[in-house]
Structures are given as C-alpha cells and as structure tokens.
mmCIF file as gemmi writes it, N, C-alpha and C atoms, coordinates in Angstrom:
data_model
loop_
_atom_site.group_PDB
_atom_site.id
_atom_site.type_symbol
_atom_site.label_atom_id
_atom_site.label_alt_id
_atom_site.label_comp_id
_atom_site.label_asym_id
_atom_site.label_entity_id
_atom_site.label_seq_id
_atom_site.pdbx_PDB_ins_code
_atom_site.Cartn_x
_atom_site.Cartn_y
_atom_site.Cartn_z
_atom_site.occupancy
_atom_site.B_iso_or_equiv
_atom_site.pdbx_formal_charge
_atom_site.auth_seq_id
_atom_site.auth_asym_id
_atom_site.pdbx_PDB_model_num
ATOM 1 N N . MET Axp A 1 ? -9.59 2.595 11.022 1 0 ? 1 A 1
ATOM 2 C CA . MET Axp A 1 ? -8.454 2.974 10.206 1 0 ? 1 A 1
ATOM 3 C C . MET Axp A 1 ? -7.392 1.844 10.409 1 0 ? 1 A 1
ATOM 4 N N . GLU Axp A 2 ? -6.759 1.544 9.263 1 0 ? 2 A 1
ATOM 5 C CA . GLU Axp A 2 ? -5.697 0.582 9.237 1 0 ? 2 A 1
ATOM 6 C C . GLU Axp A 2 ? -4.526 1.088 8.585 1 0 ? 2 A 1
ATOM 7 N N . THR Axp A 3 ? -3.29 0.657 8.938 1 0 ? 3 A 1
ATOM 8 C CA . THR Axp A 3 ? -2.011 1.087 8.408 1 0 ? 3 A 1
ATOM 9 C C . THR Axp A 3 ? -1.536 -0.072 7.404 1 0 ? 3 A 1
ATOM 10 N N . PHE Axp A 4 ? -1.002 0.406 6.298 1 0 ? 4 A 1
ATOM 11 C CA . PHE Axp A 4 ? -0.537 -0.456 5.241 1 0 ? 4 A 1
ATOM 12 C C . PHE Axp A 4 ? 0.896 -0.147 4.854 1 0 ? 4 A 1
ATOM 13 N N . ILE Axp A 5 ? 1.723 -1.164 4.604 1 0 ? 5 A 1
ATOM 14 C CA . ILE Axp A 5 ? 3.116 -0.923 4.237 1 0 ? 5 A 1
ATOM 15 C C . ILE Axp A 5 ? 3.177 -0.961 2.752 1 0 ? 5 A 1
ATOM 16 N N . VAL Axp A 6 ? 3.835 -0.115 2.094 1 0 ? 6 A 1
ATOM 17 C CA . VAL Axp A 6 ? 3.97 -0.017 0.706 1 0 ? 6 A 1
ATOM 18 C C . VAL Axp A 6 ? 5.497 -0.27 0.265 1 0 ? 6 A 1
ATOM 19 N N . LEU Axp A 7 ? 5.697 -1.26 -0.534 1 0 ? 7 A 1
ATOM 20 C CA . LEU Axp A 7 ? 7.041 -1.505 -1.009 1 0 ? 7 A 1
ATOM 21 C C . LEU Axp A 7 ? 7.118 -1.243 -2.466 1 0 ? 7 A 1
ATOM 22 N N . ILE Axp A 8 ? 8.106 -0.388 -2.942 1 0 ? 8 A 1
ATOM 23 C CA . ILE Axp A 8 ? 8.322 -0.108 -4.319 1 0 ? 8 A 1
ATOM 24 C C . ILE Axp A 8 ? 9.786 -0.502 -4.681 1 0 ? 8 A 1
ATOM 25 N N . PRO Axp A 9 ? 9.921 -1.498 -5.614 1 0 ? 9 A 1
ATOM 26 C CA . PRO Axp A 9 ? 11.174 -2.086 -5.858 1 0 ? 9 A 1
ATOM 27 C C . PRO Axp A 9 ? 12.152 -1.041 -6.424 1 0 ? 9 A 1
ATOM 28 N N . LEU Axp A 10 ? 13.465 -1.223 -6.155 1 0 ? 10 A 1
ATOM 29 C CA . LEU Axp A 10 ? 14.449 -0.273 -6.737 1 0 ? 10 A 1
ATOM 30 C C . LEU Axp A 10 ? 14.777 -0.716 -8.122 1 0 ? 10 A 1
ATOM 31 N N . GLU Axp A 11 ? 14.657 -1.959 -8.393 1 0 ? 11 A 1
ATOM 32 C CA . GLU Axp A 11 ? 15.117 -2.417 -9.791 1 0 ? 11 A 1
ATOM 33 C C . GLU Axp A 11 ? 14.286 -1.701 -10.889 1 0 ? 11 A 1
ATOM 34 N N . GLU Axp A 12 ? 15.1 -1.069 -11.776 1 0 ? 12 A 1
ATOM 35 C CA . GLU Axp A 12 ? 14.441 -0.342 -12.85 1 0 ? 12 A 1
ATOM 36 C C . GLU Axp A 12 ? 13.574 0.739 -12.48 1 0 ? 12 A 1
ATOM 37 N N . ASN Axp A 13 ? 13.601 1.286 -11.293 1 0 ? 13 A 1
ATOM 38 C CA . ASN Axp A 13 ? 12.691 2.352 -10.866 1 0 ? 13 A 1
ATOM 39 C C . ASN Axp A 13 ? 13.561 3.454 -10.147 1 0 ? 13 A 1
ATOM 40 N N . ARG Axp A 14 ? 14.013 4.412 -11.074 1 0 ? 14 A 1
ATOM 41 C CA . ARG Axp A 14 ? 14.87 5.475 -10.377 1 0 ? 14 A 1
ATOM 42 C C . ARG Axp A 14 ? 14.134 6.308 -9.469 1 0 ? 14 A 1
ATOM 43 N N . SER Axp A 15 ? 12.747 6.359 -9.556 1 0 ? 15 A 1
ATOM 44 C CA . SER Axp A 15 ? 12.036 7.279 -8.74 1 0 ? 15 A 1
ATOM 45 C C . SER Axp A 15 ? 11.351 6.661 -7.573 1 0 ? 15 A 1
ATOM 46 N N . ALA Axp A 16 ? 11.762 5.46 -7.255 1 0 ? 16 A 1
ATOM 47 C CA . ALA Axp A 16 ? 11.104 4.677 -6.072 1 0 ? 16 A 1
ATOM 48 C C . ALA Axp A 16 ? 11.115 5.56 -4.792 1 0 ? 16 A 1
ATOM 49 N N . ARG Axp A 17 ? 12.236 6.123 -4.485 1 0 ? 17 A 1
ATOM 50 C CA . ARG Axp A 17 ? 12.267 6.913 -3.247 1 0 ? 17 A 1
ATOM 51 C C . ARG Axp A 17 ? 11.249 8.098 -3.314 1 0 ? 17 A 1
ATOM 52 N N . GLU Axp A 18 ? 11.258 8.863 -4.37 1 0 ? 18 A 1
ATOM 53 C CA . GLU Axp A 18 ? 10.387 9.905 -4.492 1 0 ? 18 A 1
ATOM 54 C C . GLU Axp A 18 ? 8.851 9.519 -4.377 1 0 ? 18 A 1
ATOM 55 N N . GLN Axp A 19 ? 8.573 8.287 -5.024 1 0 ? 19 A 1
ATOM 56 C CA . GLN Axp A 19 ? 7.186 7.803 -4.925 1 0 ? 19 A 1
ATOM 57 C C . GLN Axp A 19 ? 6.848 7.505 -3.556 1 0 ? 19 A 1
ATOM 58 N N . CYS Axp A 20 ? 7.809 6.943 -2.792 1 0 ? 20 A 1
ATOM 59 C CA . CYS Axp A 20 ? 7.435 6.454 -1.434 1 0 ? 20 A 1
ATOM 60 C C . CYS Axp A 20 ? 7.201 7.801 -0.544 1 0 ? 20 A 1
ATOM 61 N N . GLU Axp A 21 ? 8.049 8.706 -0.759 1 0 ? 21 A 1
ATOM 62 C CA . GLU Axp A 21 ? 8.011 9.998 -0.055 1 0 ? 21 A 1
ATOM 63 C C . GLU Axp A 21 ? 6.615 10.651 -0.376 1 0 ? 21 A 1
ATOM 64 N N . LEU Axp A 22 ? 6.247 10.541 -1.618 1 0 ? 22 A 1
ATOM 65 C CA . LEU Axp A 22 ? 5.009 11.236 -2.044 1 0 ? 22 A 1
ATOM 66 C C . LEU Axp A 22 ? 3.779 10.744 -1.332 1 0 ? 22 A 1
ATOM 67 N N . ILE Axp A 23 ? 3.721 9.358 -1.132 1 0 ? 23 A 1
ATOM 68 C CA . ILE Axp A 23 ? 2.578 8.792 -0.62 1 0 ? 23 A 1
ATOM 69 C C . ILE Axp A 23 ? 2.627 8.609 0.935 1 0 ? 23 A 1
ATOM 70 N N . GLN Axp A 24 ? 3.898 8.696 1.582 1 0 ? 24 A 1
ATOM 71 C CA . GLN Axp A 24 ? 4.1 8.586 2.926 1 0 ? 24 A 1
ATOM 72 C C . GLN Axp A 24 ? 3.076 9.236 3.828 1 0 ? 24 A 1
ATOM 73 N N . ASN Axp A 25 ? 2.465 8.539 4.755 1 0 ? 25 A 1
ATOM 74 C CA . ASN Axp A 25 ? 1.448 9.097 5.664 1 0 ? 25 A 1
ATOM 75 C C . ASN Axp A 25 ? 0.192 9.571 4.938 1 0 ? 25 A 1
ATOM 76 N N . THR Axp A 26 ? -0.072 9.192 3.803 1 0 ? 26 A 1
ATOM 77 C CA . THR Axp A 26 ? -1.347 9.529 3.082 1 0 ? 26 A 1
ATOM 78 C C . THR Axp A 26 ? -2.555 8.766 3.706 1 0 ? 26 A 1
ATOM 79 N N . HIS Axp A 27 ? -3.62 9.3 3.905 1 0 ? 27 A 1
ATOM 80 C CA . HIS Axp A 27 ? -4.824 8.587 4.376 1 0 ? 27 A 1
ATOM 81 C C . HIS Axp A 27 ? -5.849 8.536 3.311 1 0 ? 27 A 1
ATOM 82 N N . PHE Axp A 28 ? -6.213 7.336 2.928 1 0 ? 28 A 1
ATOM 83 C CA . PHE Axp A 28 ? -7.198 7.138 2.015 1 0 ? 28 A 1
ATOM 84 C C . PHE Axp A 28 ? -8.565 6.685 2.554 1 0 ? 28 A 1
ATOM 85 N N . LYS Axp A 29 ? -9.616 7.363 2.033 1 0 ? 29 A 1
ATOM 86 C CA . LYS Axp A 29 ? -10.962 6.987 2.409 1 0 ? 29 A 1
ATOM 87 C C . LYS Axp A 29 ? -11.648 6.274 1.28 1 0 ? 29 A 1
ATOM 88 N N . ILE Axp A 30 ? -11.864 4.991 1.532 1 0 ? 30 A 1
ATOM 89 C CA . ILE Axp A 30 ? -12.304 4.003 0.513 1 0 ? 30 A 1
ATOM 90 C C . ILE Axp A 30 ? -13.837 3.821 0.571 1 0 ? 30 A 1
ATOM 91 N N . GLU Axp A 31 ? -14.519 3.867 -0.553 1 0 ? 31 A 1
ATOM 92 C CA . GLU Axp A 31 ? -15.869 3.593 -0.647 1 0 ? 31 A 1
ATOM 93 C C . GLU Axp A 31 ? -16.065 2 -0.542 1 0 ? 31 A 1
ATOM 94 N N . PRO Axp A 32 ? -17.038 1.607 0.276 1 0 ? 32 A 1
ATOM 95 C CA . PRO Axp A 32 ? -17.366 0.175 0.279 1 0 ? 32 A 1
ATOM 96 C C . PRO Axp A 32 ? -18.014 -0.204 -0.935 1 0 ? 32 A 1
ATOM 97 N N . LYS Axp A 33 ? -17.992 -1.528 -1.225 1 0 ? 33 A 1
ATOM 98 C CA . LYS Axp A 33 ? -18.725 -2.097 -2.436 1 0 ? 33 A 1
ATOM 99 C C . LYS Axp A 33 ? -20.209 -1.832 -2.176 1 0 ? 33 A 1
ATOM 100 N N . LYS Axp A 34 ? -20.905 -1.635 -3.341 1 0 ? 34 A 1
ATOM 101 C CA . LYS Axp A 34 ? -22.373 -1.492 -3.308 1 0 ? 34 A 1
ATOM 102 C C . LYS Axp A 34 ? -23.21 -2.666 -2.81 1 0 ? 34 A 1
ATOM 103 N N . ASP Axp A 35 ? -22.528 -3.895 -2.923 1 0 ? 35 A 1
ATOM 104 C CA . ASP Axp A 35 ? -23.227 -5.083 -2.479 1 0 ? 35 A 1
ATOM 105 C C . ASP Axp A 35 ? -23.207 -5.224 -0.994 1 0 ? 35 A 1
ATOM 106 N N . GLY Axp A 36 ? -22.577 -4.22 -0.367 1 0 ? 36 A 1
ATOM 107 C CA . GLY Axp A 36 ? -22.654 -4.278 1.158 1 0 ? 36 A 1
ATOM 108 C C . GLY Axp A 36 ? -21.459 -4.966 1.813 1 0 ? 36 A 1
ATOM 109 N N . TYR Axp A 37 ? -20.581 -5.594 1.027 1 0 ? 37 A 1
ATOM 110 C CA . TYR Axp A 37 ? -19.408 -6.293 1.459 1 0 ? 37 A 1
ATOM 111 C C . TYR Axp A 37 ? -18.436 -5.209 1.815 1 0 ? 37 A 1
ATOM 112 N N . GLN Axp A 38 ? -18.014 -5.121 3.191 1 0 ? 38 A 1
ATOM 113 C CA . GLN Axp A 38 ? -17.198 -4.045 3.584 1 0 ? 38 A 1
ATOM 114 C C . GLN Axp A 38 ? -15.936 -4.571 4.298 1 0 ? 38 A 1
ATOM 115 N N . LYS Axp A 39 ? -14.89 -4.733 3.485 1 0 ? 39 A 1
ATOM 116 C CA . LYS Axp A 39 ? -13.598 -5.237 4.015 1 0 ? 39 A 1
ATOM 117 C C . LYS Axp A 39 ? -12.541 -4.482 3.394 1 0 ? 39 A 1
ATOM 118 N N . LEU Axp A 40 ? -11.662 -3.927 4.125 1 0 ? 40 A 1
ATOM 119 C CA . LEU Axp A 40 ? -10.558 -3.045 3.698 1 0 ? 40 A 1
ATOM 120 C C . LEU Axp A 40 ? -9.432 -4.049 3.281 1 0 ? 40 A 1
ATOM 121 N N . THR Axp A 41 ? -8.97 -3.999 2.146 1 0 ? 41 A 1
ATOM 122 C CA . THR Axp A 41 ? -7.896 -4.933 1.621 1 0 ? 41 A 1
ATOM 123 C C . THR Axp A 41 ? -6.71 -4.201 1.112 1 0 ? 41 A 1
ATOM 124 N N . ALA Axp A 42 ? -5.611 -4.937 1.05 1 0 ? 42 A 1
ATOM 125 C CA . ALA Axp A 42 ? -4.366 -4.318 0.516 1 0 ? 42 A 1
ATOM 126 C C . ALA Axp A 42 ? -4.609 -3.978 -0.988 1 0 ? 42 A 1
ATOM 127 N N . HIS Axp A 43 ? -5.4 -4.759 -1.749 1 0 ? 43 A 1
ATOM 128 C CA . HIS Axp A 43 ? -5.589 -4.505 -3.091 1 0 ? 43 A 1
ATOM 129 C C . HIS Axp A 43 ? -6.416 -3.183 -3.281 1 0 ? 43 A 1
ATOM 130 N N . LYS Axp A 44 ? -7.404 -2.976 -2.426 1 0 ? 44 A 1
ATOM 131 C CA . LYS Axp A 44 ? -8.113 -1.682 -2.459 1 0 ? 44 A 1
ATOM 132 C C . LYS Axp A 44 ? -7.25 -0.553 -2.253 1 0 ? 44 A 1
ATOM 133 N N . VAL Axp A 45 ? -6.316 -0.688 -1.345 1 0 ? 45 A 1
ATOM 134 C CA . VAL Axp A 45 ? -5.381 0.385 -1.067 1 0 ? 45 A 1
ATOM 135 C C . VAL Axp A 45 ? -4.43 0.615 -2.304 1 0 ? 45 A 1
ATOM 136 N N . LEU Axp A 46 ? -4.029 -0.565 -2.904 1 0 ? 46 A 1
ATOM 137 C CA . LEU Axp A 46 ? -3.104 -0.403 -4.088 1 0 ? 46 A 1
ATOM 138 C C . LEU Axp A 46 ? -3.865 0.425 -5.231 1 0 ? 46 A 1
ATOM 139 N N . LEU Axp A 47 ? -5.078 0.119 -5.424 1 0 ? 47 A 1
ATOM 140 C CA . LEU Axp A 47 ? -5.859 0.852 -6.431 1 0 ? 47 A 1
ATOM 141 C C . LEU Axp A 47 ? -5.847 2.371 -6.1 1 0 ? 47 A 1
ATOM 142 N N . GLU Axp A 48 ? -6.058 2.758 -4.821 1 0 ? 48 A 1
ATOM 143 C CA . GLU Axp A 48 ? -5.996 4.183 -4.347 1 0 ? 48 A 1
ATOM 144 C C . GLU Axp A 48 ? -4.523 4.736 -4.659 1 0 ? 48 A 1
ATOM 145 N N . ILE Axp A 49 ? -3.526 3.984 -4.307 1 0 ? 49 A 1
ATOM 146 C CA . ILE Axp A 49 ? -2.214 4.458 -4.618 1 0 ? 49 A 1
ATOM 147 C C . ILE Axp A 49 ? -1.95 4.711 -6.12 1 0 ? 49 A 1
ATOM 148 N N . ASP Axp A 50 ? -2.472 3.847 -6.877 1 0 ? 50 A 1
ATOM 149 C CA . ASP Axp A 50 ? -2.438 4.023 -8.296 1 0 ? 50 A 1
ATOM 150 C C . ASP Axp A 50 ? -2.901 5.333 -8.826 1 0 ? 50 A 1
ATOM 151 N N . LYS Axp A 51 ? -3.959 5.834 -8.181 1 0 ? 51 A 1
ATOM 152 C CA . LYS Axp A 51 ? -4.548 7.205 -8.517 1 0 ? 51 A 1
ATOM 153 C C . LYS Axp A 51 ? -3.495 8.364 -8.152 1 0 ? 51 A 1
ATOM 154 N N . VAL Axp A 52 ? -2.538 8.117 -7.318 1 0 ? 52 A 1
ATOM 155 C CA . VAL Axp A 52 ? -1.613 9.108 -6.89 1 0 ? 52 A 1
ATOM 156 C C . VAL Axp A 52 ? -0.304 8.913 -7.578 1 0 ? 52 A 1
ATOM 157 N N . LEU Axp A 53 ? 0.206 7.752 -7.817 1 0 ? 53 A 1
ATOM 158 C CA . LEU Axp A 53 ? 1.47 7.523 -8.434 1 0 ? 53 A 1
ATOM 159 C C . LEU Axp A 53 ? 1.202 7.103 -9.952 1 0 ? 53 A 1
ATOM 160 N N . ASP Axp A 54 ? 2.27 7.517 -10.654 1 0 ? 54 A 1
ATOM 161 C CA . ASP Axp A 54 ? 2.249 7.098 -12.165 1 0 ? 54 A 1
ATOM 162 C C . ASP Axp A 54 ? 3.281 5.944 -12.38 1 0 ? 54 A 1
ATOM 163 N N . THR Axp A 55 ? 2.842 4.758 -12.007 1 0 ? 55 A 1
ATOM 164 C CA . THR Axp A 55 ? 3.746 3.709 -12.091 1 0 ? 55 A 1
ATOM 165 C C . THR Axp A 55 ? 2.851 2.493 -12.257 1 0 ? 55 A 1
ATOM 166 N N . SER Axp A 56 ? 3.484 1.33 -12.732 1 0 ? 56 A 1
ATOM 167 C CA . SER Axp A 56 ? 2.792 0.016 -12.928 1 0 ? 56 A 1
ATOM 168 C C . SER Axp A 56 ? 2.394 -0.49 -11.549 1 0 ? 56 A 1
ATOM 169 N N . LEU Axp A 57 ? 1.172 -0.977 -11.494 1 0 ? 57 A 1
ATOM 170 C CA . LEU Axp A 57 ? 0.702 -1.658 -10.336 1 0 ? 57 A 1
ATOM 171 C C . LEU Axp A 57 ? 1.337 -2.948 -10.018 1 0 ? 57 A 1
ATOM 172 N N . GLU Axp A 58 ? 1.911 -3.514 -11.073 1 0 ? 58 A 1
ATOM 173 C CA . GLU Axp A 58 ? 2.557 -4.827 -10.904 1 0 ? 58 A 1
ATOM 174 C C . GLU Axp A 58 ? 3.8 -4.796 -10.085 1 0 ? 58 A 1
ATOM 175 N N . VAL Axp A 59 ? 4.441 -3.649 -9.976 1 0 ? 59 A 1
ATOM 176 C CA . VAL Axp A 59 ? 5.744 -3.555 -9.317 1 0 ? 59 A 1
ATOM 177 C C . VAL Axp A 59 ? 5.531 -3.046 -7.79 1 0 ? 59 A 1
ATOM 178 N N . ILE Axp A 60 ? 4.429 -2.436 -7.455 1 0 ? 60 A 1
ATOM 179 C CA . ILE Axp A 60 ? 4.121 -2.089 -6.04 1 0 ? 60 A 1
ATOM 180 C C . ILE Axp A 60 ? 3.577 -3.229 -5.234 1 0 ? 60 A 1
ATOM 181 N N . GLU Axp A 61 ? 4.062 -3.355 -4.07 1 0 ? 61 A 1
ATOM 182 C CA . GLU Axp A 61 ? 3.498 -4.384 -3.091 1 0 ? 61 A 1
ATOM 183 C C . GLU Axp A 61 ? 2.906 -3.685 -1.964 1 0 ? 61 A 1
ATOM 184 N N . VAL Axp A 62 ? 1.659 -4.028 -1.602 1 0 ? 62 A 1
ATOM 185 C CA . VAL Axp A 62 ? 1.13 -3.402 -0.443 1 0 ? 62 A 1
ATOM 186 C C . VAL Axp A 62 ? 0.679 -4.502 0.559 1 0 ? 62 A 1
ATOM 187 N N . TYR Axp A 63 ? 1.003 -4.343 1.811 1 0 ? 63 A 1
ATOM 188 C CA . TYR Axp A 63 ? 0.757 -5.288 2.793 1 0 ? 63 A 1
ATOM 189 C C . TYR Axp A 63 ? 0.03 -4.703 3.952 1 0 ? 63 A 1
ATOM 190 N N . ASP Axp A 64 ? -0.976 -5.424 4.523 1 0 ? 64 A 1
ATOM 191 C CA . ASP Axp A 64 ? -1.541 -4.893 5.82 1 0 ? 64 A 1
ATOM 192 C C . ASP Axp A 64 ? -0.378 -5.092 6.849 1 0 ? 64 A 1
ATOM 193 N N . LEU Axp A 65 ? -0.4 -4.438 7.968 1 0 ? 65 A 1
ATOM 194 C CA . LEU Axp A 65 ? 0.721 -4.486 8.913 1 0 ? 65 A 1
ATOM 195 C C . LEU Axp A 65 ? 1.062 -5.837 9.39 1 0 ? 65 A 1
ATOM 196 N N . ASN Axp A 66 ? 0.071 -6.629 9.718 1 0 ? 66 A 1
ATOM 197 C CA . ASN Axp A 66 ? 0.379 -7.969 10.165 1 0 ? 66 A 1
ATOM 198 C C . ASN Axp A 66 ? 1.006 -8.841 9.254 1 0 ? 66 A 1
ATOM 199 N N . SER Axp A 67 ? 0.554 -8.764 8.003 1 0 ? 67 A 1
ATOM 200 C CA . SER Axp A 67 ? 1.1 -9.626 6.938 1 0 ? 67 A 1
ATOM 201 C C . SER Axp A 67 ? 2.538 -9.167 6.562 1 0 ? 67 A 1
ATOM 202 N N . PHE Axp A 68 ? 2.832 -7.93 6.635 1 0 ? 68 A 1
ATOM 203 C CA . PHE Axp A 68 ? 4.149 -7.428 6.473 1 0 ? 68 A 1
ATOM 204 C C . PHE Axp A 68 ? 5.031 -7.924 7.488 1 0 ? 68 A 1
ATOM 205 N N . MET Axp A 69 ? 4.61 -7.787 8.752 1 0 ? 69 A 1
ATOM 206 C CA . MET Axp A 69 ? 5.47 -8.321 9.884 1 0 ? 69 A 1
ATOM 207 C C . MET Axp A 69 ? 5.84 -9.757 9.733 1 0 ? 69 A 1
ATOM 208 N N . ASP Axp A 70 ? 4.798 -10.538 9.389 1 0 ? 70 A 1
ATOM 209 C CA . ASP Axp A 70 ? 5.048 -11.956 9.219 1 0 ? 70 A 1
ATOM 210 C C . ASP Axp A 70 ? 6.038 -12.327 8.123 1 0 ? 70 A 1
ATOM 211 N N . ASP Axp A 71 ? 5.835 -11.729 6.954 1 0 ? 71 A 1
ATOM 212 C CA . ASP Axp A 71 ? 6.7 -11.956 5.831 1 0 ? 71 A 1
ATOM 213 C C . ASP Axp A 71 ? 8.17 -11.41 6.058 1 0 ? 71 A 1
ATOM 214 N N . PHE Axp A 72 ? 8.161 -10.218 6.677 1 0 ? 72 A 1
ATOM 215 C CA . PHE Axp A 72 ? 9.575 -9.705 6.925 1 0 ? 72 A 1
ATOM 216 C C . PHE Axp A 72 ? 10.3 -10.469 7.973 1 0 ? 72 A 1
ATOM 217 N N . ASN Axp A 73 ? 9.633 -10.82 9.03 1 0 ? 73 A 1
ATOM 218 C CA . ASN Axp A 73 ? 10.261 -11.764 9.978 1 0 ? 73 A 1
ATOM 219 C C . ASN Axp A 73 ? 10.601 -13.07 9.645 1 0 ? 73 A 1
ATOM 220 N N . ASP Axp A 74 ? 9.868 -13.523 8.657 1 0 ? 74 A 1
ATOM 221 C CA . ASP Axp A 74 ? 10.139 -14.913 8.144 1 0 ? 74 A 1
ATOM 222 C C . ASP Axp A 74 ? 11.176 -14.815 7.024 1 0 ? 74 A 1
ATOM 223 N N . GLU Axp A 75 ? 11.687 -13.616 6.782 1 0 ? 75 A 1
ATOM 224 C CA . GLU Axp A 75 ? 12.752 -13.316 5.726 1 0 ? 75 A 1
ATOM 225 C C . GLU Axp A 75 ? 12.239 -13.642 4.316 1 0 ? 75 A 1
ATOM 226 N N . GLU Axp A 76 ? 10.927 -13.402 4.084 1 0 ? 76 A 1
ATOM 227 C CA . GLU Axp A 76 ? 10.425 -13.596 2.744 1 0 ? 76 A 1
ATOM 228 C C . GLU Axp A 76 ? 10.535 -12.308 1.995 1 0 ? 76 A 1
ATOM 229 N N . ILE Axp A 77 ? 10.867 -11.178 2.701 1 0 ? 77 A 1
ATOM 230 C CA . ILE Axp A 77 ? 11.038 -9.894 2.042 1 0 ? 77 A 1
ATOM 231 C C . ILE Axp A 77 ? 12.517 -9.502 2.228 1 0 ? 77 A 1
ATOM 232 N N . ASN Axp A 78 ? 13.233 -9.123 1.09 1 0 ? 78 A 1
ATOM 233 C CA . ASN Axp A 78 ? 14.606 -8.632 1.214 1 0 ? 78 A 1
ATOM 234 C C . ASN Axp A 78 ? 14.408 -7.114 1.234 1 0 ? 78 A 1
ATOM 235 N N . ALA Axp A 79 ? 14.702 -6.51 2.387 1 0 ? 79 A 1
ATOM 236 C CA . ALA Axp A 79 ? 14.535 -4.977 2.484 1 0 ? 79 A 1
ATOM 237 C C . ALA Axp A 79 ? 15.458 -4.34 1.573 1 0 ? 79 A 1
ATOM 238 N N . ASP Axp A 80 ? 16.606 -4.886 1.228 1 0 ? 80 A 1
ATOM 239 C CA . ASP Axp A 80 ? 17.595 -4.218 0.282 1 0 ? 80 A 1
ATOM 240 C C . ASP Axp A 80 ? 16.967 -3.916 -1.125 1 0 ? 80 A 1
ATOM 241 N N . ASP Axp A 81 ? 15.905 -4.714 -1.534 1 0 ? 81 A 1
ATOM 242 C CA . ASP Axp A 81 ? 15.398 -4.468 -2.854 1 0 ? 81 A 1
ATOM 243 C C . ASP Axp A 81 ? 14.289 -3.421 -2.98 1 0 ? 81 A 1
ATOM 244 N N . TYR Axp A 82 ? 13.94 -2.734 -1.843 1 0 ? 82 A 1
ATOM 245 C CA . TYR Axp A 82 ? 12.769 -1.877 -1.964 1 0 ? 82 A 1
ATOM 246 C C . TYR Axp A 82 ? 13.003 -0.577 -1.233 1 0 ? 82 A 1
ATOM 247 N N . PHE Axp A 83 ? 12.212 0.423 -1.568 1 0 ? 83 A 1
ATOM 248 C CA . PHE Axp A 83 ? 12.012 1.621 -0.776 1 0 ? 83 A 1
ATOM 249 C C . PHE Axp A 83 ? 10.611 1.313 -0.022 1 0 ? 83 A 1
ATOM 250 N N . MET Axp A 84 ? 10.509 1.77 1.197 1 0 ? 84 A 1
ATOM 251 C CA . MET Axp A 84 ? 9.299 1.431 1.876 1 0 ? 84 A 1
ATOM 252 C C . MET Axp A 84 ? 8.581 2.701 2.299 1 0 ? 84 A 1
ATOM 253 N N . SER Axp A 85 ? 7.271 2.641 2.361 1 0 ? 85 A 1
ATOM 254 C CA . SER Axp A 85 ? 6.472 3.734 2.816 1 0 ? 85 A 1
ATOM 255 C C . SER Axp A 85 ? 5.286 3.213 3.533 1 0 ? 85 A 1
ATOM 256 N N . TYR Axp A 86 ? 4.445 4.006 4.07 1 0 ? 86 A 1
ATOM 257 C CA . TYR Axp A 86 ? 3.322 3.588 4.753 1 0 ? 86 A 1
ATOM 258 C C . TYR Axp A 86 ? 2.089 4.523 4.457 1 0 ? 86 A 1
ATOM 259 N N . VAL Axp A 87 ? 0.943 3.921 4.39 1 0 ? 87 A 1
ATOM 260 C CA . VAL Axp A 87 ? -0.29 4.754 4.264 1 0 ? 87 A 1
ATOM 261 C C . VAL Axp A 87 ? -1.356 4.193 5.202 1 0 ? 87 A 1
ATOM 262 N N . SER Axp A 88 ? -2.343 4.918 5.373 1 0 ? 88 A 1
ATOM 263 C CA . SER Axp A 88 ? -3.503 4.444 6.184 1 0 ? 88 A 1
ATOM 264 C C . SER Axp A 88 ? -4.737 4.614 5.445 1 0 ? 88 A 1
ATOM 265 N N . ALA Axp A 89 ? -5.667 3.692 5.791 1 0 ? 89 A 1
ATOM 266 C CA . ALA Axp A 89 ? -6.965 3.698 4.971 1 0 ? 89 A 1
ATOM 267 C C . ALA Axp A 89 ? -8.138 3.411 5.899 1 0 ? 89 A 1
ATOM 268 N N . GLU Axp A 90 ? -9.295 3.739 5.493 1 0 ? 90 A 1
ATOM 269 C CA . GLU Axp A 90 ? -10.561 3.463 6.217 1 0 ? 90 A 1
ATOM 270 C C . GLU Axp A 90 ? -11.69 3.35 5.155 1 0 ? 90 A 1
ATOM 271 N N . LEU Axp A 91 ? -12.525 2.528 5.507 1 0 ? 91 A 1
ATOM 272 C CA . LEU Axp A 91 ? -13.788 2.361 4.632 1 0 ? 91 A 1
ATOM 273 C C . LEU Axp A 91 ? -14.805 3.561 5.13 1 0 ? 91 A 1
ATOM 274 N N . LEU Axp A 92 ? -15.357 4.165 4.076 1 0 ? 92 A 1
ATOM 275 C CA . LEU Axp A 92 ? -16.321 5.194 4.47 1 0 ? 92 A 1
ATOM 276 C C . LEU Axp A 92 ? -17.628 4.553 4.855 1 0 ? 92 A 1
ATOM 277 N N . THR Axp A 93 ? -18.261 5.188 5.849 1 0 ? 93 A 1
ATOM 278 C CA . THR Axp A 93 ? -19.583 4.768 6.296 1 0 ? 93 A 1
ATOM 279 C C . THR Axp A 93 ? -20.61 5.769 6.212 1 0 ? 93 A 1
ATOM 280 N N . ASP Axp A 94 ? -21.893 5.363 6.364 1 0 ? 94 A 1
ATOM 281 C CA . ASP Axp A 94 ? -22.882 6.321 6.231 1 0 ? 94 A 1
ATOM 282 C C . ASP Axp A 94 ? -23.122 7.148 7.424 1 0 ? 94 A 1
ATOM 283 N N . ASP Axp A 95 ? -22.374 6.776 8.556 1 0 ? 95 A 1
ATOM 284 C CA . ASP Axp A 95 ? -22.425 7.573 9.822 1 0 ? 95 A 1
ATOM 285 C C . ASP Axp A 95 ? -22.153 8.971 9.659 1 0 ? 95 A 1
C-alpha cells in the first residue's frame, strides 16, 4: 500500500475543498496490467480518482509521497494555490 498526495487547484474551482474532502483517506485497489507489468503510479491513481470526482483530470495533480515531499521542499509547489488531500492505493494480486 502506498500513500499519494492529491492537489486540486483553487483557480476556477469552487468545489475544490469538497472534492478533497470526498476522496480523503480513500483506498483504491488497482488491477495490474494484463501484460504482467505491476507498478503503482500516480497516473493510475489519478484515473481511479476520476471515477469518484466529476472534474477535469487536467487540473488534478497526484504525487507519490516522496515526489511530493521533494517538490514541496524545493518550493516547486505553491501550497496557497491548492486544496490538498491524500489517498492510498495498492495493486491487486492473485494471492
């Protein structure tokens, strides 16, 4: 299981806070690709979030925890521009 940070921009999105609260602490179980490649990515999590939220995927940013910490500490993310949430995800296995 991995934790992902979800950023939804405030600009032109009056429901960003509600969207973040809706998905907060959601756990997604993601099917691995049929070709056997099994890696959990922020993009796969974004696709799952899209199933829950009714918003454009282009405005939502999803980071794995390490990438978020790096970008935030390097001041590449302006926290004033977003509402933030978190979700967790895991790849389903045959076990």
